[in-house]
C-alpha positions, -999 to +999 in steps of 0.1 A: -071-756+767-068-796+772-069-801+810-077-840+809-113-837+823-143-845+799-162-818+775-178-791+797-199-762+786-183-726+786-214-706+780-249-708+798-281-688+802-313-689+784-301-689+750-286-713+723-251-710+714-244-731+681-216-733+655-184-731+678-151-722+657-117-723+674-098-688+666-063-698+654-034-681+675-056-676+705-072-697+729-106-684+722-139-692+701-165-676+681-199-689+679-236-678+672-260-670+697-298-672+695-322-661+719-356-679+708-385-658+706-369-624+716-343-611+692-318-618+662-289-641+661-254-626+673-218-633+670-198-639+698-162-644+709-150-661+743-122-677+761-123-715+758-128-712+795-159-694+789-140-662+801-140-624+785-172-632+764-179-603+743-205-596+715-192-587+681-223-583+660-263-584+665-286-589+637-323-572+635-349-587+655-361-622+643-334-626+619-318-662+623-278-666+616-260-698+603-231-711+586-203-697+604-171-701+588-134-688+592-107-685+569-074-707+576-056-680+595-087-666+614-083-631+597-121-633+583-152-649+596-184-651+575-220-662+582-253-658+564-285-641+575-320-650+567-348-629+555-334-610+535-305-633+527-274-617+534-237-626+541-220-609+569-180-606+568-162-597+601-125-585+602-104-599+631-078-569+629-103-542+627-135-558+643-154-544+615-184-561+603-191-562+564-222-569+549-230-584+513-267-586+501-277-622+487 
């Protein structure tokens, strides 16, 4: 929520959070998280103030994720995974992740 202050981080720790996307209808974001050198990328959801973070998907060790996109209504999210090239789809209503081979 806008509070008149300047930008501030909503996550922290020994990882890289990238590609934040506003989740329509909620004060929440989806974003990709990477743990350099340790495990695969992950899809996360958190409130815009950083509260209630939740991991929604975790790739296998060493798999990089990028290209996070949301449908206009926020019902679906899609992102790419490297090696092998795969597209993942997250359905907001069910929380399920579908995998589409590249």
